[in-house]
C-alpha positions as CSV (number, residue, x, y, z in Angstrom):
1,M,-8.9,-42.2,-35.6
2,R,-8.3,-38.5,-35.8
3,G,-11.2,-36.2,-35.5
4,S,-13.5,-38.7,-33.9
5,S,-14.7,-37.7,-30.4
6,K,-16.0,-40.2,-28.0
7,P,-18.7,-39.1,-25.5
8,D,-17.6,-38.7,-21.9
9,I,-19.0,-41.6,-19.9
10,S,-16.9,-41.2,-16.8
11,G,-19.6,-39.3,-14.9
12,P,-22.5,-40.8,-12.9
13,I,-25.4,-42.1,-14.8
14,E,-28.4,-39.8,-14.4
15,P,-32.0,-41.0,-14.6
16,A,-34.1,-40.1,-17.6
17,K,-35.5,-36.6,-17.4
18,H,-39.1,-37.5,-18.2
19,K,-39.3,-40.0,-15.3
20,R,-40.8,-38.7,-12.1
21,T,-40.3,-40.0,-8.6
22,H,-43.3,-41.0,-6.5
23,A,-42.9,-37.8,-4.5
24,E,-42.9,-35.7,-7.6
25,R,-46.0,-37.4,-9.0
26,E,-47.8,-36.8,-5.7
27,Q,-47.0,-33.0,-6.0
28,M,-48.2,-32.8,-9.6
29,P,-51.2,-30.5,-10.1
30,T,-54.5,-32.4,-10.5
31,G,-54.9,-31.2,-14.2
32,E,-51.4,-32.6,-15.1
33,R,-52.2,-35.9,-13.4
34,A,-55.5,-36.2,-15.3
35,S,-53.7,-35.3,-18.6
36,H,-51.1,-38.0,-17.9
37,A,-53.9,-40.6,-17.0
38,K,-55.7,-39.8,-20.3
39,A,-52.5,-40.3,-22.3
40,V,-51.9,-43.6,-20.6
41,A,-55.5,-44.7,-21.2
42,A,-55.3,-43.6,-24.9
43,Q,-52.1,-45.6,-25.4
44,L,-53.7,-48.7,-23.7
45,L,-56.8,-48.4,-25.9
46,S,-54.8,-48.0,-29.1
47,G,-52.6,-51.0,-28.2
48,V,-55.5,-53.2,-27.5
49,T,-57.2,-52.1,-30.7
50,A,-54.0,-52.7,-32.7
51,L,-53.6,-56.2,-31.3
52,A,-57.3,-57.0,-32.0
53,L,-57.0,-55.7,-35.5
54,L,-53.8,-57.6,-36.1
55,T,-55.4,-60.8,-34.8
56,F,-58.4,-60.3,-37.0
57,V,-56.2,-59.8,-40.1
58,C,-54.1,-62.8,-39.4
59,V,-57.1,-65.1,-38.8
60,W,-58.9,-63.7,-41.9
61,F,-55.9,-64.4,-44.2
62,G,-55.0,-67.7,-42.5
63,V,-51.5,-66.6,-41.5
64,S,-49.4,-69.2,-39.8
65,L,-48.9,-69.1,-36.0
66,T,-45.2,-68.3,-36.4
67,A,-45.8,-65.4,-38.7
68,T,-48.6,-64.1,-36.4
69,A,-46.3,-64.3,-33.3
70,F,-43.6,-62.4,-35.2
71,A,-46.2,-59.8,-36.2
72,Y,-47.3,-59.5,-32.5
73,L,-43.6,-59.0,-31.6
74,I,-43.1,-56.2,-34.1
75,L,-46.4,-54.5,-33.0
76,I,-45.5,-54.6,-29.3
77,V,-42.0,-53.2,-30.0
78,L,-43.5,-50.4,-32.1
79,L,-46.0,-49.6,-29.5
80,S,-43.4,-49.5,-26.8
81,L,-41.2,-47.1,-28.8
82,I,-44.0,-44.6,-29.1
83,G,-45.2,-45.3,-25.5
84,V,-46.1,-43.0,-22.7
85,S,-44.1,-43.2,-19.5
86,F,-46.3,-44.9,-16.9
87,L,-44.2,-43.4,-14.1
């Protein structure tokens, strides 16, 4: 194909930029650590709330176990896509 350019993948694979090593996390200012902890706690709380709400809705409407499990799978994938890095 003419005109199509493929990305150069011959170089070394670099870690994601948003991930921090343990040493970098230890050197983070206290305010930034607290902010990160609050973001992680907020994600955990929203995930637990969403699972509880989904469970309530599925039980209320009498949804089958298979459909409920598939709904859980979709919810967990969506939550992981918008997730906060725990590292």
